[in-house]
N, C-alpha and C positions, 0 to 999 in steps of 0.2 A: 168713572166712565167718561171717556173723552170723545168729542166729535173730531173726526179727521177728514179733511177735504182732499179729494182727488180730482186733478185737472189733466186733460189731455187734448191736444189738437193734432191734426193729421199732417199738416205741412208747415213749412216755415213762413208761408204767406198768411196763415191764420193766426188768431190770437185767442186768449182765454176770456176776452171781455164779456161775452154773453154768459159764460159759466160763472164768472165772478159776480155778475149782476144777480144771477139766480141764487147764488149762495152768499150774498152780501151780509145778511144778518149773522150768519155763522162765522163768516170771515172776520167781522167786527169783534166777535167775542174772543178772537185770538187763537182760533183753532189751528192746529198744525196743518200745513198744506204740502201736498206731494204732487209733483208734476212729471208728465212725460211729454215734453214739447216735441212737435214735429215727428210724431211716432205713428206709423201706419196702423190702421185697425186690423191689418193682416197679422200683426204681432199679437199673440194672445196676451191678455192682461197679466196673467201669472208669470209671464216672461219679461215684462217691462220693468226697467230698473226702478222707476219711481213707485210703481205699485208694489214691487217686491219690498222696497224699503218701508212703505206704509205697513205692509203685513208684518214685517220683522219688528217694527216699533210698537204696533198696536197691542193692547192688553185685552184680556177677556172682558166683554161687555162694551167695548168701544164701538162707535158707530162711524162707518165710512159714509160720507155724504158726497154725492155727485150731482151735477146739474141735470144731466139726462143720460139715459141708458147707453146711447151711442158713444159716449165719452169713455165708457168702460168696456162694453162688449158689443159685438155685432153678429155673433154666430151662436147656435145652440151649444156647440162644444165649449165655447168661451163661458157661457152662462153656467154650464155644469161644472167646469173647472173652478170658477169663482165661487159658486155656491158651496162646493165641497171645501175649498180653502177657508171660507168664512166660517162654516159650521165647525171645522176642526179647531179653529182658533177661538170660537165663541164670540164672533164679531157680528155686527148688524150692518145692513146696507140700506140707506134711504136715498131715493131718487127724487130730486126737487120738481122736475117738470116732465111732461110727456105722458105717454100711455102707462108707463110703469111707476108713475109717481105715487108715493104712499105705500108701496109694497116694501116689505123686508125680505129680500131675496134669500136671506139666511135662516128665515123662520123654519121651525120644524113643520113637516108636512108641506102642503102647497103654499106658495107665497100668499100672504094675507094683506088685504088693503087696510091701512089705518085711516081713520077719519081725519087725523091731524098729522101732516108729514113732518 
């Protein structure tokens, strides 16, 4: 089982610095990193090139790690599409910071909070 990092920022004036800081420990471990730089949140995650590549390369049991929920999704439709894609592939999702931190979006039933992210 492998941790895989996903990074996205919306404009070419933004950077991944805050995301890299939030995921620093996992990044240091050599986890593969996938990016969608300067990609609008209006583009659903399952349609983004970097996220598609991540899904294509991930194996059952792998965990996708993101800094915060807004880097991956912004709408209910996006959450549903991502959850379905993760469940079909047997993947997990861990969010490092924010209101969704500690949840595994792909868990069976309702998302569950873990005590250790």
